[in-house]
C-alpha positions in Angstrom: 128.6 112.8 107.3 126.0 112.7 109.6 127.3 114.1 113.4 126.2 113.3 116.6 128.0 114.6 119.6 127.4 113.7 123.4 129.2 113.5 126.6 128.9 110.8 129.0 128.2 112.1 132.3 128.0 110.6 135.9 129.3 110.1 139.7 132.6 108.8 140.3 132.8 105.1 139.7 129.1 104.5 138.2 131.2 103.1 135.3 131.6 105.9 132.5 135.0 105.1 131.3 134.3 101.2 131.5 131.2 102.0 129.2 133.2 103.9 126.5 135.4 101.1 126.3 132.6 98.7 125.3 131.1 101.4 123.1 134.4 101.7 121.1 134.8 97.6 120.9 131.2 96.9 120.0 131.6 99.8 117.2 134.6 98.0 115.5 137.0 100.9 116.6 139.5 98.2 117.8 140.5 95.5 115.5 139.3 91.7 116.9 142.8 90.8 117.8 144.2 94.3 119.1 145.6 94.4 122.6 143.9 97.4 124.4 144.3 98.3 127.9 141.1 98.2 129.9 139.7 101.7 130.9 141.6 102.6 127.5 140.4 106.1 127.9 142.3 106.3 131.1 145.7 107.1 129.7 147.1 109.2 132.4 149.5 107.0 134.9 147.6 108.7 138.0 144.2 107.9 136.3 145.1 104.5 135.8 146.4 104.0 139.7 143.6 105.5 141.3 141.1 104.5 138.7 139.5 107.7 138.4 139.2 110.1 135.1 140.9 113.5 135.7 141.1 114.8 132.2 137.8 114.8 129.6 138.8 112.5 126.8 137.4 112.4 123.1 137.0 109.5 121.2 134.9 109.0 117.9 133.0 105.9 116.7 131.0 105.0 113.5 127.6 103.7 113.6 125.6 102.8 110.5 126.7 105.7 108.9 126.8 108.4 111.8 129.7 109.4 113.4 129.5 109.7 117.1 132.2 112.0 119.1 132.0 110.8 122.7 133.5 112.6 125.4 134.3 110.9 128.7 134.4 113.3 131.7 135.8 113.2 134.8 133.2 112.5 137.8 134.9 114.3 140.8 133.6 117.8 141.5 137.2 118.7 142.0 137.7 118.5 138.3 134.5 120.4 137.7 136.4 122.9 135.5 136.8 119.9 132.8 132.9 119.2 132.9 131.7 122.6 132.6 134.0 123.5 129.6 133.3 120.1 127.8 129.5 120.1 128.0 129.4 123.2 125.7 130.9 121.3 123.2 128.5 118.7 122.7 124.4 118.7 122.3 123.4 116.0 124.5 124.7 113.7 127.3 123.9 110.3 128.4 123.8 110.5 132.5 124.9 107.2 133.8 123.5 106.1 137.4 124.2 103.3 139.3 120.9 101.4 140.1 122.1 100.4 143.2 123.5 103.5 144.6 121.1 105.9 142.7 121.8 109.7 142.0 124.6 110.7 144.4 126.3 114.1 144.9 128.1 114.5 141.8 125.4 113.3 139.9 123.5 116.4 140.9 126.5 118.3 140.1 127.2 117.0 136.4 123.6 117.2 135.6 122.6 120.5 136.8 125.5 121.9 134.6 123.9 119.7 131.6 120.7 120.9 132.3 121.5 124.6 132.4 123.1 124.3 129.0 119.6 123.3 127.7 120.9 119.4 126.8 118.3 116.7 126.9 119.9 113.6 128.8 119.4 109.8 128.0 119.3 108.2 131.4 121.2 104.9 131.5 120.9 102.9 135.0 124.1 101.0 134.8 125.0 98.0 136.8 121.5 96.5 136.7 123.0 93.0 137.2 124.4 93.9 141.0 122.7 91.9 143.5 122.0 95.0 145.7 120.4 96.9 142.4 117.0 98.4 142.9 116.6 100.1 139.2 112.8 101.2 140.0 114.0 102.9 142.9 117.2 104.7 141.4 114.7 105.6 138.5 112.3 107.4 140.9 115.4 109.5 142.7 116.4 110.1 139.0 113.0 111.8 138.2 112.8 113.8 141.5 116.4 115.1 140.9 115.5 116.4 137.2 112.4 118.3 139.2 114.5 119.5 142.0 117.0 120.9 139.4 114.2 122.8 137.3 114.0 120.7 134.4 112.3 121.7 131.2 109.2 120.0 130.2 111.2 118.5 127.5 114.3 117.5 129.7 111.7 115.7 131.9 110.4 113.5 129.3 113.8 111.5 129.1 114.2 108.0 127.8 115.7 105.5 129.9 117.8 102.3 129.4 119.0 99.7 131.6 122.6 98.4 131.1 125.5 96.7 132.2 128.9 98.5 131.2 131.3 95.8 132.1 129.5 93.2 130.6 128.6 95.1 127.3 124.9 95.3 126.9 121.8 97.7 127.3 118.4 97.3 126.8 114.9 99.5 126.7 113.4 97.0 129.2 114.8 95.0 131.9 113.7 91.7 130.5 115.6 92.6 127.1 117.9 90.1 125.5 121.3 91.4 127.0 123.2 91.1 123.8 124.8 94.2 122.5 125.1 97.9 123.1 123.2 98.4 120.1 120.1 100.0 122.0 122.3 102.7 123.3 123.8 103.4 119.9 120.4 103.6 118.4 119.0 106.0 121.2 121.9 108.5 120.7 121.3 108.5 117.3 117.3 109.0 117.5 117.3 111.1 120.6 120.4 113.3 120.4 120.1 115.9 117.7 122.5 116.7 114.8 124.9 119.7 115.6 123.2 123.0 115.0 126.3 124.3 113.7 126.1 122.4 110.2 123.4 125.3 109.1 126.1 127.9 109.8 128.8 125.9 107.5 128.7 128.7 104.8 129.9 131.4 107.5 133.4 132.5 108.6 135.2 129.9 110.8 134.8 130.1 114.4 135.6 127.5 117.3 135.7 128.0 121.2 138.8 126.1 122.6 137.8 123.9 125.4 141.1 122.0 126.2 144.9 122.6 126.0 147.5 120.2 125.8 151.2 120.2 125.2 152.9 117.8 122.4 156.6 117.2 122.3 156.6 117.1 118.3 153.3 119.9 117.6 153.9 122.5 120.3 150.5 123.7 122.0 147.5 121.8 120.7 144.0 123.2 121.3 140.6 121.3 121.2 136.9 122.2 120.6 133.9 122.3 118.4 133.9 124.0 115.1 130.9 126.2 115.7 130.6 127.6 112.0 132.3 127.5 108.8 135.1 124.9 107.4 138.4 124.9 108.8 141.4 123.7 106.2 145.0 122.5 107.4 147.3 125.4 106.7 144.6 128.2 107.0 145.8 131.4 108.8 143.4 132.3 111.5 143.4 134.2 114.6 142.4 134.1 118.3 140.3 136.2 120.2 140.3 136.4 124.3 136.9 136.6 126.0 137.0 139.9 125.8 137.5 140.7 121.9 141.1 141.5 122.1 143.2 140.0 119.6 145.7 137.5 121.1 147.9 136.3 118.2 147.3 135.6 114.3 148.7 131.9 113.3 148.6 129.4 110.5 147.3 125.9 111.3 150.4 123.7 111.1 148.1 120.5 112.0 144.6 119.9 111.8 143.5 116.6 113.7 140.2 114.8 114.2 139.2 111.9 116.7 138.9 108.3 115.1 138.7 105.8 117.6 141.6 106.2 120.2 143.4 107.9 117.9 143.9 111.4 116.5 144.0 111.3 112.8 145.4 114.2 110.2 142.7 115.5 108.2 142.9 118.1 105.5 139.7 120.1 106.4 136.7 119.7 109.2 133.4 121.7 108.8 130.8 123.1 111.4 129.9 120.5 114.3 132.9 118.2 114.4 135.3 118.3 117.1 138.7 118.9 116.3 142.2 119.6 117.7 144.7 122.1 115.9 148.2 123.1 116.4 150.4 126.0 115.3 149.6 128.9 117.9 152.2 129.8 120.5 149.7 132.0 123.2 146.1 131.4 122.3 144.6 129.3 125.4 141.5 127.6 126.8 138.2 129.9 126.6 139.6 132.0 123.7 137.8 132.1 120.4 140.1 130.8 117.1 138.3 132.2 114.1 138.9 133.3 110.8 140.5 136.6 110.4 137.5 138.9 109.5 135.4 137.8 112.4 135.4 140.4 115.4 133.3 139.3 118.1 134.3 136.2 120.2 132.3 133.2 121.4 130.3 133.0 124.6 132.7 131.1 127.2 131.1 129.2 130.1 131.8 131.0 133.6 133.7 128.7 135.9 132.9 128.0 139.6 135.2 129.9 141.7 138.0 128.1 143.7 137.2 127.2 147.3 140.6 126.2 148.6 144.1 127.6 148.7 147.3 125.7 149.2 150.9 127.4 149.5 153.6 126.0 147.2 157.1 127.1 148.2 160.9 125.7 147.9 162.1 122.8 150.0 164.6 124.3 152.6 164.9 121.4 154.7 168.3 120.0 155.5 167.6 117.1 152.8 166.6 119.5 149.9 168.0 118.6 146.8 168.9 114.9 147.7 165.8 113.3 145.4 164.9 116.0 142.8 166.3 118.0 140.2 163.7 120.9 140.3 164.4 122.9 143.3 164.4 126.8 142.2 161.4 128.7 142.7 161.9 130.1 139.4 161.2 126.5 137.9 158.4 125.9 140.1 156.9 129.3 139.3 156.9 128.2 135.4 155.5 124.9 135.9 152.3 126.3 138.1 151.8 128.9 135.5 151.6 126.1 132.8 149.1 124.3 134.7 146.8 127.4 135.7 147.2 128.0 131.5 145.6 124.4 130.9 143.4 124.1 133.9 140.9 126.8 134.1 139.7 125.6 137.6 143.1 126.6 139.1 144.5 130.2 140.1 148.2 131.0 141.0 149.2 134.2 142.6 152.9 135.0 144.2 153.3 135.5 147.8 155.3 138.6 149.0 159.0 137.8 148.6 158.4 135.5 145.8 159.4 132.4 147.2 156.3 130.5 147.7 153.1 130.7 145.5 149.5 130.5 146.4 147.5 127.9 144.4 143.7 128.2 144.8 141.4 124.9 143.3 138.5 123.2 144.0 139.7 120.5 146.5 142.2 118.7 148.1 142.2 115.8 145.5 142.8 118.3 142.6 145.5 119.6 144.7 146.8 116.1 145.4 147.1 115.3 141.7 148.8 118.5 140.7 151.6 117.7 143.4 151.8 114.1 142.7 152.2 115.0 138.9 155.0 117.7 140.0 157.1 115.0 142.4 156.9 112.5 139.2 158.7 115.5 137.2 161.5 115.6 139.6 160.0 118.8 141.5 161.1 119.2 145.2 158.2 121.1 146.9 157.1 122.4 150.4 153.4 122.3 150.9 151.3 124.1 153.4 147.9 123.3 155.0 145.2 124.0 152.9 143.2 127.1 153.6 139.5 127.9 153.0 138.7 130.8 150.8 136.5 133.0 152.4 134.2 135.8 150.7 133.1 139.3 152.2 129.5 140.4 151.3 127.7 143.4 152.7 130.5 143.5 155.8 129.6 139.9 156.3 132.2 137.0 156.5 130.6 133.9 154.3 132.4 130.5 154.0 131.6 127.7 151.5 129.6 124.6 152.7 129.4 121.5 151.2 126.7 118.6 150.8 127.9 115.8 152.3 126.5 112.3 151.6 127.4 109.4 153.5 126.5 105.8 153.4 127.9 103.8 156.4 127.0 100.5 158.3 124.3 101.3 161.1 126.6 100.6 164.1 128.7 103.7 162.9 125.9 106.4 162.2 126.2 107.6 165.5 130.0 108.1 165.8 129.6 109.8 162.2 127.0 112.1 163.3 128.8 113.3 166.5 131.9 114.0 164.2 129.9 115.7 162.0 128.4 118.2 164.8 131.9 118.6 166.2 132.6 120.3 162.8 130.0 122.5 162.9 127.9 120.2 160.4 123.9 120.3 160.1 122.2 117.1 159.6 119.6 117.3 157.1 118.5 114.2 156.3 119.0 110.3 158.0 117.5 107.4 156.5 118.1 103.4 156.1 119.6 103.0 152.7 118.8 98.9 152.7 121.2 95.8 153.4 122.0 97.3 157.0 123.4 100.9 155.7 122.1 104.2 156.9 122.2 107.2 154.3 123.4 110.7 156.2 123.0 113.9 154.3 124.9 116.9 155.9 125.8 120.0 155.3 129.1 121.0 156.7 131.7 124.0 156.2 134.3 123.5 153.8 137.3 124.0 156.5 135.5 121.1 158.7 136.1 118.3 156.0 140.1 119.2 155.5 141.4 116.6 157.0 138.4 114.4 158.1 138.3 111.3 155.4 141.2 109.4 157.3 139.3 110.0 160.4 135.9 109.0 159.0 137.6 105.7 157.4 138.7 105.0 161.1 135.5 105.6 162.6 133.7 103.6 160.2 136.4 100.6 160.0 136.7 101.6 156.4 133.5 100.7 155.2 131.7 104.3 155.0 131.4 106.0 151.7 131.7 109.9 151.9 131.1 112.0 149.0 130.9 115.8 149.1 129.8 118.7 146.7 130.0 122.7 147.0 126.6 123.7 148.4 126.3 127.2 149.0 128.0 130.4 150.8 126.8 130.9 154.6 128.0 133.0 157.1 131.0 132.3 159.1 130.4 129.5 161.7 132.5 130.6 164.2 136.4 128.6 165.4 136.6 125.3 165.0 139.0 122.6 166.9 141.8 121.8 164.9 143.5 118.4 165.3 143.1 116.9 168.9 146.9 115.0 169.4 149.9 116.9 169.6 153.0 115.5 167.6 156.5 114.0 168.2 159.5 116.2 166.9 162.8 115.1 166.4 165.3 117.2 168.0 168.2 115.7 166.4 169.4 115.1 162.8 171.0 111.7 161.6 169.6 108.4 161.0 166.9 106.8 163.0 167.7 103.9 165.7 166.0 101.2 166.3 166.1 100.9 170.0 165.4 104.7 170.5 162.1 104.2 168.5 161.4 101.1 170.7 161.3 103.3 173.8 159.1 105.9 172.2 156.6 103.4 171.3 154.6 104.2 174.4 154.4 107.8 173.8 152.0 107.8 170.6 152.1 106.2 167.2 155.2 106.5 164.8 155.4 107.7 161.5 158.8 106.3 160.6 161.1 103.0 160.8 164.7 102.5 161.9 167.5 103.3 159.6 165.5 106.6 158.0 167.3 109.9 157.5 165.4 112.7 159.8 166.4 116.2 161.0 165.9 118.5 163.8 162.1 119.8 163.3 160.9 117.2 161.7 157.7 115.3 162.5 158.3 111.6 163.5 155.1 110.5 165.1 151.7 111.6 166.8 151.7 112.2 170.6 149.4 110.3 172.8 148.6 113.9 174.6 147.3 117.2 173.2 151.0 118.8 173.3 153.8 118.4 171.1 156.7 116.9 172.6 160.5 117.0 171.3 162.3 113.5 171.3 165.5 111.9 170.4 165.0 109.1 168.0 169.0 108.6 167.4 169.9 107.7 171.3 171.2 104.4 171.1 171.5 101.7 174.1 174.2 102.6 176.4 176.8 99.8 176.6 179.0 99.3 179.8 181.5 96.8 180.6 179.2 95.5 183.5 177.5 92.2 183.2 173.8 92.4 182.7 171.8 89.9 185.2 168.9 89.8 182.6 169.4 89.0 178.5 169.0 91.8 175.9 165.5 92.3 175.2 164.7 91.8 171.5 163.6 94.9 169.7 160.1 94.5 167.8 159.2 97.5 166.7 155.2 98.4 165.7 155.0 98.9 162.1 154.9 102.7 161.3 151.7 104.5 160.1 152.8 105.8 156.7 150.5 108.6 155.0 149.7 108.9 151.5 150.3 112.5 150.1 146.3 113.7 150.3 146.5 112.4 154.2 149.8 114.0 154.7 148.5 117.6 153.7 145.5 117.0 155.6 146.9 115.8 159.0 149.4 118.9 158.9 148.8 121.8 161.1 149.3 125.3 160.4 152.6 125.7 161.6 153.7 122.3 160.0 154.6 121.6 156.3 154.8 118.7 154.0 158.0 118.1 152.5 157.3 116.4 149.0 160.1 114.9 146.9 160.0 112.3 144.0 161.0 109.7 146.5 159.7 110.8 150.0 157.2 112.7 151.8 157.8 114.2 155.5 156.2 116.2 157.7 158.1 118.9 159.6 157.3 122.0 161.8 157.6 125.5 159.5 160.4 126.4 161.8 162.8 123.6 162.7 164.7 125.4 165.3 162.7 124.6 168.6 164.2 128.2 170.1 162.6 129.7 166.9 159.2 128.2 167.6 159.2 129.2 171.0 159.9 132.8 170.0 157.2 132.6 167.6 154.8 130.9 170.3 155.8 133.7 172.7 154.8 136.3 170.0 151.4 134.6 168.9 150.1 134.6 172.8 152.0 138.0 173.8 
């Protein structure tokens, strides 16, 4: 059968997953009366809740006798490890750009990867029916971006479609009929080349494994594109590591091909097709699966190095073991090692003592997703503040710098520029972006952005949009001011009392409400001053038998501030931890006993 392999790439929220939904519907992959969830490709609970794609997904549709394998990719740079591997499986990409926002940082990130692999993109200007859409400006910016990324003549000669993914139409001109996505299907078949691998059909079977998952019935499943030869179910094959070392030999117990949203067992598959197979026990991502006669592994894409690390430890608070059932360091270690195996952008190493593990990755969002998945599986953890990974080169200390693109209402631009300067950021560009908005582009050290997002939303009254992307390594810019405020620390263990909290309200904002379990050393609020303050949230009202001249004051408490997981991790200081359990998130001091903390600070200052 005639084949096309294409990836849909774009910045976050520019409409990839919604467009793939429409492609599936219009190609007849669903029955007319079939009930399908919105954003059918985002199958994972976290993806649905956050409205983002975390894992790349394959699907397949048929269009006039041509089978089109479509891969939906994540837009966040934190999940860039997925994007890099996936692009090596396809022969072309559809680059989606929001006609109102134009190219954004992650557009640049995913496009740079595609151009480097020699892929020729189709540009789809999406959401052209939005009131703020400016398709001509967006198209000019896309062309400039191609030039800036050193695109070849062939890549610069890209076809353009105007589309509205949510309304299910695409046209070659803005004045087109706007009735279906047929022009996009036709463009894919016309512009994207058939897989070159088909010419290698008579060579021995080889395939590069690009994604790994675990299935409760089939065990390990590896997905990839067949580079040469034919694979049949039941065939005996082997796996080679990147350096050509043999990992294992095994028999293919199940061969699955993508058909619509489902994976169907097939008897055989040929060069160029994207398939999933089961039967291996050790083979993993970036290994070459091949015929037993093959000795040379296929080239695997190098992965960008991690930029931050977080320490995962056992939960040793007084409330440990109450919510979760996975609390031992051995169980945590096994789970992290499994994650590192399937997610090549994550590196796990043990700390001296073996009670905690350093997990290095791409960003706070990626770490937040991993921790959230683990807490839903019943794990209890203590998490440290993220540390930025430095690099040594020619005796000089280098740190990662990120390019930050901010769209903000004009009145708040000054406050944002001031905050970026405090965080050692350099403003590169500042221009009007229409409709009373200002676009700022700055280069800021990664460590300056840890914990900044919450502050940014406060400064812009929730209206600002911030996007960030790794830019380069630069010489270390010196010490940076940390969190300004101190915290309120509980000096007692027990259940919080409304009267005590009411009396503490003038000391700062509280993170807890009444009748909550607390313990000595737990962070219960933010102090209004710069120092930490120990307080007693358990002290009730002193009752006497004297009649009071005034009536009892009614206790009315301000609603406590509740942080999400990522906000907690970004908020804590170096001497604090986040206690994560399936039901609770608590911030605490690393050393719970105040005497231990005093001793530690004397040692640090001495």
